[in-house]
C-alpha positions in Angstrom: 4.8 -4.6 -12.1 2.8 -5.4 -15.1 0.4 -8.3 -14.5 -1.2 -10.9 -16.8 -4.8 -12.1 -17.1 -5.8 -15.4 -15.5 -6.8 -17.2 -18.6 -4.5 -16.3 -21.6 -1.7 -14.9 -19.4 -1.4 -11.8 -21.6 -0.2 -8.6 -20.1 -3.0 -6.3 -18.7 -1.5 -3.3 -17.0 0.6 -2.1 -14.1 -0.7 -2.5 -10.6 -0.7 0.1 -7.8 0.0 -0.7 -4.1 -1.1 1.3 -1.1 0.6 0.5 2.2 0.0 1.3 5.9 2.9 1.2 8.4 3.1 1.3 12.2 5.8 3.9 12.8 6.8 2.4 16.2 7.3 -1.2 15.1 7.8 -0.7 11.3 5.2 -3.5 10.7 3.3 -3.2 7.5 -0.3 -3.1 9.0 -2.1 -3.3 5.7 -2.0 -3.1 1.9 -4.3 -2.7 -1.0 -3.4 -3.8 -4.5 -5.3 -2.3 -7.4 -5.4 -1.7 -11.1 -6.6 1.8 -10.4 -4.4 4.8 -9.5 -4.3 5.8 -5.8 -7.6 7.3 -4.6 -9.7 7.8 -1.5 -11.1 4.3 -2.2 -7.6 2.6 -2.2 -6.6 4.5 0.9 -9.8 3.3 2.6 -9.3 -0.2 1.5 -5.8 -0.2 2.8 -6.9 1.2 6.2 -9.7 -1.5 6.4 -7.1 -4.1 5.6 -4.9 -2.8 8.4 -7.8 -2.9 10.9 -9.1 -6.4 10.0 -7.7 -9.8 11.0 -5.9 -11.4 8.0 -6.6 -15.1 8.5 -9.4 -15.4 6.0 -7.5 -13.3 3.5 -4.4 -15.6 3.8 -6.6 -18.7 3.5 -8.2 -17.2 0.3 -4.7 -16.9 -1.0 -3.9 -20.4 0.1 -1.1 -19.2 2.4 -0.6 -21.5 5.4 3.2 -21.1 5.8 3.0 -17.7 7.5 0.7 -15.4 9.5 0.2 -11.6 9.6 -0.9 -11.1 13.2 -1.3 -7.4 13.0 -4.7 -5.8 13.1 -6.9 -3.5 15.1 -8.2 0.1 15.1 -5.5 2.6 15.3 -5.8 5.8 17.4 -4.1 8.1 14.9 -3.5 8.1 11.2 -0.7 10.2 9.7 -0.6 10.8 6.0 0.7 13.2 3.5 -1.5 15.9 1.8 -2.4 13.9 -1.3 -5.9 14.6 -2.6 -7.1 11.1 -1.6 -6.5 11.9 2.0 -8.2 15.3 2.2 -11.8 14.2 1.2 -14.9 13.8 3.3 -15.0 10.0 3.0 -11.8 9.4 5.0 -12.7 12.1 7.5 -16.1 10.7 8.2 -14.9 7.2 8.5 -12.1 8.2 10.9 -14.6 10.2 13.0 -16.9 7.1 13.1 -14.1 4.9 14.6 -12.5 7.6 16.8 -9.3 7.8 14.7 -7.5 11.1 14.8 -6.5 12.1 11.3 -3.2 14.0 11.0 -2.0 15.4 7.7 1.7 15.8 7.3 2.9 19.5 7.3 3.1 20.7 3.7 6.6 20.6 2.2 8.0 18.7 5.2 9.0 15.3 3.7 10.9 14.2 6.8 7.5 13.5 8.5 6.9 10.7 6.0 10.2 8.9 6.2 8.8 5.7 7.7 6.3 5.0 4.9 8.7 6.3 2.2 11.4 3.9 3.4 8.9 1.0 3.4 7.8 1.9 -0.1 11.4 2.0 -1.2 12.0 -1.5 0.3 8.9 -2.9 -1.5 9.9 -1.2 -4.7 13.4 -2.8 -4.6 11.8 -6.2 -4.0 9.4 -5.8 -6.9 12.2 -4.9 -9.3 13.2 -8.6 -9.0 9.8 -9.7 -10.4 9.4 -10.4 -14.1 7.3 -7.7 -15.6 8.8 -5.0 -13.3 8.5 -1.4 -14.6 11.4 -0.1 -12.5 11.7 3.5 -11.3 11.9 5.1 -14.7 13.0 4.8 -18.3 16.7 5.1 -17.4 16.6 2.2 -15.0 14.3 0.2 -17.2 16.4 0.6 -20.3 15.5 -1.8 -23.0 13.7 -4.2 -20.6 10.3 -5.2 -22.0 8.1 -5.2 -18.9 4.9 -6.2 -20.8 6.7 -8.9 -22.7 8.2 -10.4 -19.6 5.1 -10.1 -17.4 4.1 -13.5 -16.0 2.2 -13.0 -12.7 -1.5 -12.7 -12.3 -3.1 -10.3 -9.8 -3.5 -13.0 -7.2 0.0 -14.4 -7.8 1.5 -10.9 -7.2 -0.7 -10.5 -4.1 0.6 -13.8 -2.8 4.2 -12.8 -3.6 3.7 -9.6 -1.6 2.4 -11.5 1.4 5.5 -13.7 1.4 7.7 -10.6 0.9 6.1 -9.0 4.0 6.4 -12.3 6.0 10.2 -12.1 5.4 10.3 -8.3 6.0 8.4 -8.6 9.3 10.9 -11.2 10.6 14.2 -9.6 9.4 16.1 -7.3 11.8 15.3 -3.6 11.1 18.3 -1.4 11.6 16.1 1.6 12.7 14.7 -0.2 15.7 17.4 -2.9 16.3 14.9 -5.8 16.0 12.5 -7.4 13.6 9.2 -5.5 13.2 7.2 -8.4 14.6 
């Protein structure tokens, strides 16, 4: 999704989202929205968001209609072999908090099905937002993402919180119950 600035509401650029999921419950534990491409920093921010309580964050976004009661230090982190996950920063932070770091076996995409499915669900939801960039040129067609962009960074962040509030309460076919 292309976002707009807060003052003139002119398009800025596309945002990136980093997500963390609990594979047992399918709850989205944390997210990080950024104007910068995925990096060790965005991974770390997402993990920090997963660990921390979310009440102050929801209050900052002026969201009182829902909660996100998922937080705490995880025992294990599973991730793919992207460069941002193989650096020292993440390794040292995980060691500090007694978190086992497990990298997905190379060329074994089936080990990442949970997060890939969540990313697909979020991507489909984001395609309904004005300013969506879609999955590629074929799907986007003649749609003018920059010209239709209308949400600021904080408005998109708020939209995502409400999206996850609904996602967490909807029955998930893989586990036969809502993630929460």
